[in-house]
N, C-alpha and C positions, 0 to 999 in steps of 0.2 A: 174187211167186214162185208157180209153178203147183203144184197138188196132185198128188203121185206116185201116189195111189190110183186115178186114172183109167186108168193104163196096164194093170193086170191086167184090168180090166173090158173094155177095148178088145181085148185079146188073146183073152179068153174069147169076146167077140162074133165075132172073126175065125175062131175054131175052129169055132164053131157054123155060120158061113156056109160053111165049106169042106166041110161034110158034104154028100154027094149028096142031093139032094132029087128028089122025083118031078116037081117043077115044071119041070124041064128047064133049058135054057140061059138062059132069061130070068131065072129065079131066080138062076142063077149069076152072070149079068152084074150083076144088082142087088146081089148080095152083094159082087162085086168092087168095084163103085162105092162101096158102103158101106165096104168095107175100105180102099179108096184114100183115101176121105174121112177115115177114122179115122187112117190112116197120116199123112196130111197134118196132121191135128190134132195127132197125137203129135209130128210133126216141129216143128210150130209151138210146141207146148208145150215141146219140147226146146230149141228156139231161145230161147224166152222164159226157160226155166230157165237156159240158158247165159248169156244176157244178164243174168238176175238174179244168177247166180253171179258174173259179172264185176263187176256193180255192187256185190254184197256184198263181193267181194274188194277192190274199190277202196275201199268204205266201211271194210272192215276195215283196209286199209292206211292209209287216212286216220285211222281211229281209233287204229291203232298209232302213226302219226306224231304225232297229237294227244296220245296218251298219253306218247309219248317227250318231246314238247314240255312236256307237263304234268309229267313226271318231272324234266325239266331245270328247268322253272320252280319245281317243288317243291324241287329241290336248291338252286336259287338262293335260294328263299324260306327254306329251312332255313339255308343259309349266311348269308343276310341276317339271319335271326333270331339265329343264333349271334353274328354280328358285332354285331347290335343289343344282344344280351345282354352281350357283351364291352364294347361302348361304354357300356351302361347301368352295368355294374360299374365301368368306368373313370370314368363321370360321377359315380357314387356316391362313388368314391374321391376324384375331383376336388372333389365337393361337400363331403366331409369335410375335404379339404385346404383348400378355400376357407373353410369355416366356421372351421377352425383358424387360417387366416391372418387372417380377420376378427377373431377373438378376440385374436390376437396384435397386430393393428393397433389394436384398441380398448385393449388393455393398454399398447401403446407410446404411443398418443395420450394416455392417462391419465398415463403416465410423463412424456411431453413436457410436458403441461399442468402437472404438478407441478414439473418442472424449470424451466419458464418462470416459474411463480409464485415458486419459490425464487430464480431469477435476478433477478426483479423485486424481491423482498424484499432480496436481497443488494445490488442497485443502490441501493435506497432507503436501506439501512443504510450503504452507502459514502457516499452523499450526506449522510446525517445525520452520519456521522463526520467528513466533510470540513467540514460546516458547524460541527460542534462544535470541530474543530481550528482553524478560522478564528476562531471566537469565543474559543477559548483564546489564540490568538496575539494577537487584539485585546485580550483581557483582560490578557494578559501585558504588552503594550505600554502599556496604560493603567496597569497596576500599576507598571511601571518608571517611567512618568511620574509616577504618584502618589508613589512612593518618592523620586524625585528632588525633586518638589515638597515632600514631607514633610521631606526632608533640608534643603532650602532654608529651609522654614518653621522647622525645628528650629534651624538655625543662627541664623535671625532671632530665634527665641524665646530662645535662649541669650544672644544679644546683648541682647535686651530684658530678660532676667533680670539680666544684669550691670548694665544701665542702671538697672533697678528697684532692684537692691541698692544701687547708688551713691545713687539718689534716696532709698531708705529710710534709708540712713545719714545723709544730709543732713536728711531729715525727722525722723529720730530726734533729731538734734542740735537741730533747730528745735523739736521737741516738748518736749524738755527745757527749752529756753529759754522756750518759751511756757508750759510748766508752772510754771516759776519766776515768770513774769510773772502767770500765772493765780492762783497762790497769793497774790502780792502784791495783785492786783486783788480777790481774794476777801477778803483782810483789809481792803482799803480799802472794799469793799462792805459788809462787816460793820460797819465803823466808820460808814459812811454810814447804814446801817439803824438803828444805835443812835442816831445823831444825828436821823434822821427820827422815830424813836419818841419821842425827847425833845421834838422840835418838835411832834409830834402831841399829846403830853401837855400841853405848854404851850398849844397851840391850844385844846384841850378846856377847859383851865382858864380861858383868856381868854374863850371863848365862854360858859362858865357864869357868869363874872363879868359879862359883858355882858348876859346874860339877866336876872341879878339886878338890874342897874342899870335895864334897860328896865321891869321889873316895878315897881321903886320909882318911876320917873318916871310910869308909868301910874297908880299909886296916888295920887301927888302931884297929878296933873292931875284926878283925880276928887274931891278934897277941895274944900270951899266956898271956901277962901282962894285956891285956884289955879284957880277955874272959868274957863274960856275961855282960859286962858293955855296956850300951846304952846311951852315952852322948847326951844331948839335943843340937840340933844345932839350933842356932838362925837364923831366916829367912828361915828355911827349909820349 
């Protein structure tokens, strides 16, 4: 852009050139040429200033357009920021909701695990009760069989008792008979023992007598009259 301070200087120079000089027409012609040159320079400067003004106007328009674009972009950015803030708030709310849902899911998972464990325990209890019922049914069948067997054995035992009672009666009668015979045998045994004792006493007496005879014979054999003689002793 040209400097506008050159214009007054040029006009002042033109005024000084228009003054009459003593130099005559040559000086005037020189002044005219100078003035023409200055006018041309001023026109050139004016054209440059106009071109510069046009360029500045275009630049200003461009700047205004760019500013308008920037304002639009800024509005869009502000709207986008507001939308982002709303979305962030929504995301924060969603995060809170998701956290709540995760906690609820964890609680439900724990509850489900507990229910599954209770169901497993219940199934085990049902199986144990079914097994216990089966054992009770088997035990009842065994008990019924045992009762029936016991009744049969009891009937057999009662029959055996009746038979034993009959045998006991017969044996009692036989015992009484044997008792009588035993008493008689005891009496006979006592008599035999008395006889044995008598016989033993007689035997002892006979043996003592025999010992006396043997001693007498031995003494007789040792006397001079009977030396060398060995009489035969009957019954020796």
